[in-house]
C-alpha positions in Angstrom: 35.4 -17.0 -20.3 35.2 -15.6 -17.3 36.0 -12.4 -18.8 32.7 -12.5 -21.4 31.0 -13.7 -18.1 32.1 -10.8 -15.7 31.5 -8.3 -18.5 27.7 -10.0 -19.3 27.1 -9.2 -15.5 28.9 -5.7 -15.3 26.5 -4.8 -18.3 23.3 -6.2 -16.6 23.6 -5.0 -12.8 22.2 -1.4 -13.9 19.0 -3.4 -15.8 18.7 -6.0 -13.0 18.7 -3.2 -10.2 16.0 -1.5 -12.1 13.9 -4.8 -12.1 14.3 -5.5 -8.6 13.0 -2.0 -8.1 10.2 -2.0 -9.9 9.2 -5.6 -8.4 9.1 -3.9 -5.0 6.7 -1.4 -6.0 4.2 -3.6 -7.2 5.0 -6.2 -4.1 4.3 -3.3 -1.8 1.0 -2.4 -3.7 0.1 -6.3 -3.3 1.1 -5.9 0.6 -1.2 -2.6 0.9 -4.4 -4.5 -1.2 -3.9 -7.2 1.1 -4.3 -5.2 4.5 -7.8 -3.7 3.1 -9.2 -6.7 2.1 -8.2 -7.8 6.0 -9.5 -4.3 7.4 -12.9 -5.0 5.4 -13.6 -8.5 6.7 -12.2 -7.4 10.0 -14.7 -4.7 10.2 -18.1 -6.5 9.0 -16.8 -9.4 11.0 -16.2 -7.9 14.7 -18.9 -5.1 13.8 -16.5 -2.3 14.7 -14.7 0.2 12.2 -11.0 -0.6 11.0 -8.3 2.1 9.7 -5.7 1.7 7.4 -2.8 4.3 8.8 -0.3 5.4 6.4 2.4 7.9 7.3 3.9 9.1 3.9 6.5 11.1 5.7 7.6 8.2 8.2 6.9 5.9 5.1 5.2 3.5 7.6 1.5 1.8 7.5 -0.4 -0.2 9.9 -4.0 -1.0 10.6 -5.9 0.1 14.0 -9.5 -0.8 15.4 -11.7 0.4 17.0 -12.2 -0.1 20.6 -14.3 1.8 23.3 -14.2 4.8 21.3 -10.6 5.1 20.0 -8.8 3.6 17.5 -5.6 1.2 18.9 -3.0 -0.8 17.0 -4.1 -4.6 16.7 -2.1 -7.5 19.1 -1.2 -9.5 16.0 1.2 -9.7 13.2 -1.2 -7.8 10.8 -0.9 -5.0 13.5 2.7 -4.4 13.3 4.0 -1.4 11.2 5.4 -2.1 7.5 7.6 0.1 5.9 7.7 0.4 2.4 10.6 -0.5 0.5 13.0 2.4 -0.1 13.2 4.4 -2.8 9.2 3.6 -3.1 7.1 7.0 -2.3 3.6 7.0 -1.2 0.7 9.6 -1.8 -3.1 9.3 0.1 -5.8 10.9 -1.8 -8.7 10.7 1.0 -11.3 12.9 2.0 -9.9 12.2 5.9 -6.6 13.4 7.3 -5.4 13.8 10.9 -1.9 15.8 11.3 0.9 13.8 9.5 -0.6 10.7 9.6 -3.7 9.9 7.3 -6.1 6.9 6.9 -8.6 4.9 5.3 -11.9 4.0 7.1 -13.3 0.6 7.4 -16.9 0.3 8.5 -19.0 -2.6 10.3 -21.6 -2.2 7.1 -18.6 -3.1 4.4 -18.3 0.3 3.3 -15.3 2.4 3.2 -13.4 5.9 2.9 -13.2 6.2 -1.0 -9.6 6.6 -1.5 -6.5 5.9 -3.8 -3.1 5.3 -2.2 -0.5 6.1 -5.2 3.4 4.1 -5.1 6.0 5.4 -7.3 9.0 3.7 -7.4 12.4 4.2 -8.3 11.7 3.8 -12.3 9.0 6.1 -12.1 6.5 2.7 -12.1 3.6 3.8 -10.7 0.9 1.6 -8.8 -2.4 2.6 -7.3 -4.2 0.8 -4.8 -7.9 2.6 -5.4 -11.5 2.4 -4.4 -13.5 4.5 -6.0 -16.8 4.1 -4.3 -17.8 3.3 -0.9 -19.4 0.0 -1.4 -16.4 -1.5 -3.6 -13.3 -3.5 -2.7 -9.6 -1.9 -3.5 -7.5 -3.1 -6.2 -4.4 -2.5 -7.9 -4.2 -0.2 -11.1 -1.0 -1.3 -12.3 1.2 1.3 -14.9 0.3 -0.2 -18.0 -3.9 0.2 -16.8 -2.6 3.8 -15.4 -1.6 4.8 -19.1 -4.1 3.7 -20.7 -7.0 5.9 -19.2 
């Protein structure tokens, strides 16, 4: 019986590793989406611009807010730098980019830059966190939705 269980686990291990990687990509997309919603609501509530910064090379992302003419990191849990999971690559398609770090800006009137953040996992699963117009909220487009378009 022990040999049978060991054999089944050995055969399932590669499949489980792929499942875990796919979940990591989906969870990262959900976390990015959550930060876009927070940035939009905080910009409107506080009457100041917020940015979701993405450094694709370092695989990090974080929020900043406009204060005295400059963008500064938030002094709270949501202001820390988040790390994309290992094996997940990220690209940002936006009209705004400065140096290595790129960002999406959220304005006090509720608008934001149009952008698509594409997360690609190890299993080639792709999730897009996307906003197609300045007045829309960001949403996650799953692999099945992306394949259907």
